C-alpha positions as CSV (number, residue, x, y, z in Angstrom):
1,M,2.1,79.8,-10.6
2,Q,3.7,82.9,-11.3
3,K,1.4,85.8,-12.5
4,N,3.8,87.5,-14.9
5,S,3.6,85.9,-18.4
6,Q,7.2,86.7,-19.0
7,N,8.1,84.3,-16.1
8,F,5.6,81.6,-17.1
9,S,7.6,78.4,-17.2
10,M,7.1,75.0,-18.9
11,Q,6.4,73.6,-15.5
12,D,3.6,76.2,-15.0
13,A,2.3,75.0,-18.3
14,I,2.3,71.3,-17.4
15,R,0.8,72.0,-14.0
16,L,-2.0,74.1,-15.5
17,A,-2.7,71.4,-18.2
18,G,-3.3,68.8,-15.3
19,T,-6.0,71.0,-13.7
20,D,-9.9,70.7,-14.6
21,A,-9.9,74.5,-15.7
22,G,-6.8,73.9,-17.7
23,Q,-8.2,71.0,-19.5
24,Q,-11.4,72.9,-20.2
25,L,-9.4,75.8,-21.5
26,L,-7.4,73.5,-23.9
27,R,-10.7,71.8,-25.1
28,H,-12.4,75.1,-25.8
29,L,-9.4,76.5,-27.5
30,Q,-9.1,73.3,-29.6
31,Q,-12.7,73.5,-30.6
32,S,-12.9,77.2,-31.5
33,Q,-9.4,78.0,-32.5
34,G,-7.5,74.6,-33.4
35,E,-5.4,75.9,-36.2
36,A,-4.3,79.0,-34.1
37,L,-3.7,76.9,-31.1
38,Q,-1.5,74.5,-33.1
39,K,0.6,77.3,-34.6
40,A,1.2,78.7,-31.0
41,A,2.1,75.2,-29.9
42,A,4.6,74.9,-32.8
43,L,6.1,78.4,-32.0
44,A,6.5,77.4,-28.4
45,A,8.1,74.1,-29.2
46,S,10.6,75.8,-31.4
47,G,11.6,78.1,-28.4
48,D,9.8,81.2,-29.7
49,F,7.8,81.9,-26.6
50,R,7.3,85.6,-27.2
51,R,5.4,84.8,-30.5
52,A,3.6,81.9,-29.1
53,S,2.2,84.1,-26.3
54,A,1.5,86.9,-28.6
55,S,-0.4,84.6,-31.0
56,L,-2.5,83.3,-28.1
57,A,-3.6,86.6,-26.7
58,P,-6.5,87.3,-29.1
59,L,-7.8,83.9,-28.5
60,L,-7.9,84.2,-24.8
61,D,-10.1,87.5,-24.8
62,T,-13.5,86.0,-24.4
63,E,-15.5,86.0,-21.2
64,E,-15.6,82.1,-21.0
65,I,-11.7,82.1,-21.5
66,R,-11.2,84.8,-18.8
67,A,-13.4,82.8,-16.3
68,L,-11.2,79.7,-16.8
69,L,-8.1,81.9,-16.5
70,R,-9.4,83.3,-13.2
71,Q,-10.0,79.7,-12.0
72,L,-6.4,78.8,-12.9
73,E,-5.0,81.9,-11.0
74,A,-6.8,81.0,-7.9
């Protein structure tokens, strides 16, 4: 996986979604921030990856999420 979020591809997202940590991350976000996650997904689906990424940034700023992201980067 590429570390630079500007180079994050759909293939990277699919690969991450298939990992245990990726599934945990998605479940956590759906439970705690379902509406915001749906909005980001809709933005990404429409091709607006910049706004999708920006809307997810605040959601990813918790210790639990950072721990899952570190697992994904490994």
